[in-house]
C-alpha positions in Angstrom: -66.3 -35.4 23.7 -64.4 -32.2 23.0 -60.6 -32.2 22.6 -58.7 -29.0 23.2 -55.1 -29.2 22.1 -52.9 -26.2 21.6 -49.9 -26.6 19.2 -47.2 -23.9 19.1 -45.0 -23.7 16.0 -41.9 -21.5 15.7 -40.0 -20.6 12.6 -36.5 -19.0 12.4 -36.3 -17.7 8.9 -32.9 -16.6 7.5 -31.6 -15.9 4.0 -30.2 -19.4 3.5 -32.3 -21.6 5.8 -35.5 -22.1 7.8 -35.6 -23.9 11.2 -38.8 -25.2 12.6 -39.7 -26.3 16.1 -43.0 -27.1 17.8 -44.5 -27.8 21.3 -47.8 -29.4 22.2 -49.5 -27.4 24.9 -46.9 -26.8 27.7 -44.8 -29.7 26.7 -41.1 -29.8 25.6 -40.1 -27.9 22.6 -39.0 -30.3 19.8 -37.0 -29.4 16.8 -38.8 -30.5 13.6 -35.8 -29.7 11.3 -33.8 -27.3 9.3 -34.1 -26.8 5.6 -33.3 -24.6 2.7 -35.5 -21.8 1.4 -36.6 -23.1 -2.0 -40.2 -24.3 -2.3 -39.0 -27.9 -2.9 -37.0 -27.8 0.4 -40.1 -26.5 2.3 -42.4 -29.1 0.8 -40.0 -31.9 2.0 -39.9 -30.6 5.6 
C-alpha cells in the first residue's frame, strides 16, 4: 500500500527569532513554535 502525504513547513526568519508552522496536506496550519537563532535553540525546537 502506497501512502502519499504532503507536509508543508513554513519558517519566518528574523534577526532575533525563528517561527515555524506546518500543515499536513490541506489541513489546518499549526504553529510549531518560536525560538531563538542560536544552534542550541534550533536543536531544541
